[in-house]
C-alpha angles and dihedrals in degrees: 000000000000127000093257091050090051091051091049091052091049092050092045090057096041101040113017103047094081093050103035095104094046098051109042110161098355133089107305131200091250089058092050091048093050091047093051090049089054089050089053090053097046097043099042114121127202117255096172139327093292104033140057127191110231128191117265100182121075130184111194122196117201137181117265090255096048092042092054092049098043104039097072088060097040097109095053092036093052092050089056095043094046091053090052093047092049090052090046091052091050092050091052097042091245119162117218124204092220144324119334115261126190126184133175136220132190115237114188091197095061118092122231112281095025129104139182122211132198113193124197138173106237120188113214117222124219130178129178090200121095110246110239112233107256123245126213114289091012121159119233141187106226120207120180091337095311116116121214115191117238114222130171109294137048131309117195118206129199149101098275130094097246099063126095095235116034119198120189098222121128090212091063122084121235089254104019112157145348130223115206120197121190127185117242136169090266096047127268127359105208132190136166126217129193111233098210094285123176097239101029125213140271128216114202090343096309121111110233141159089229142338144177115266131214134178105295096031115138121208123194120201120166108323092327129098124209122197130196107223138170122221147159136226114281 
């Protein structure tokens, strides 16, 4: 028995047993698990000689038939699959940006028993600071769809516990950068400064130790992208 066969047997026992009666002949959880593991392998990128960054977000498209049969069980199924993927990542020394997330979509064009998977590396954002309710025409730093208001003062960004805005991204240093916002007659004057990070930062695609920011500026640190945006209360 080869290594892959052994893994399949292990998954079959750990994942499929609960669902075997419900999914005869269609896409089964063990097949989804094996497919997501292959996506981890194929999409993993080298961080250094000992570590690879593997995707932790998975969007699975299923046929109408398979979607209807699987989706009622998706919560329990995802808990089982996520546990298997986490163990698989640990065994292969893969680094994940955050918790594993799996969602499903119905695709009427797919035949029964087939699936399509899009895998992404999604950094999860955590902040111990209370987010101040935004005012009209406020300026924000947006990270993975989450907006953090910029007010006069400094905002430190990094992976450590002591910064103002923590981002769970292995490519980001514990204390990576600082955004300074200063009031002016026209609003806020904003700039970003690298704090001696390992991988540095880019502003609008250009590597720099620091630069002024305006609405529309894009900052890349690690695998994460920050955007300076303006908004108003909903």
